[in-house]
Every structure is written in structure tokens, then in C-alpha cells.
Steps between C-alpha positions, in 0.01 A plus 500: 500500500750778530510546111116517496502788753789669326324487158194663651696766685684578175176536307354736753832695525475560129124582515504742208831416340459380132882521425735218567451128497342224691636144491277211445537383867418848628187518284371150567571510864298821524214329304525195734467722806187667356351161425577374854321816651205444265476125604518584868216760453280264317559222761424742772180616314394139469555430870327827614218440258392218728495742801364827365444657158609836626851370570527381142408844382769652731762266371390564146533883550844453650604283194368764256698774688800269486468458118457870460830551682678237297379583146759772431807288624360204302502707178837659559673173583347341198633785286845473650483117440403544134793745459735239658368246244580749214141604422337840525319580823190597288448124463350508843182628327455152343329422833195714369444274200220254587597134524832475318665823628555371851649176366731686260621729776574196731709345213696828461555526872659152498773582253856501635700810566639655190829690517 
């Protein structure tokens, strides 16, 4: 749990930093933390949907604001991870290619650290 928190702290500490490297554990623990937050939000929305639709809207707005706050650190940590794997940070733009771009980016992010 501590490494998960440290990875998120590190990503937010380096909010706009594109230089340097991010190891595979740093990157994937950050991704895991973002997935956990999203799952919690969706479960909360499903539970609150039974009570009142307004509460679902509120949680949805909070989740959207969360993703707006996380978009820049997500991109910068991906750029640092690509650099650590020996690729150009520009490969992060593969995510913009429909269908295959995201898959190709995930494959590149899984490569081991290159000296």
C-alpha cells in the first residue's frame, strides 16, 4: 500500500516534469491507483443510483474533476516511462490513434528499463 501512495505522490510532485525516468513499478502503481479510484466512484454511483439520481450526477462531476486533475500527471509519467524503456516521449501520442494506438502504447510501456 505504501508503494502505491508513493507512486501517486511522485507523479503529482512531478506534475509538469517531462525529463527523467519512471520505472515500471512507479508507472503501473500509479495506473493501479487511478483504476481503484475509478472503480470506487462507479460502485458509489451504482449504490447512490438506487437512492437519488442527483447524487449520481454529483459523484460523476467529482469524478470528471478528478480526471481533469490527473490528465497531466498521467501524460508526464507515461512520457518518463517511455524514456525509461528507451523510446521517445512522443510515442505517448500513439494513444490518439483509434483502436490500435492505445494497445501499441501499452505494449511500449511494458518494456523493461533500458540503460
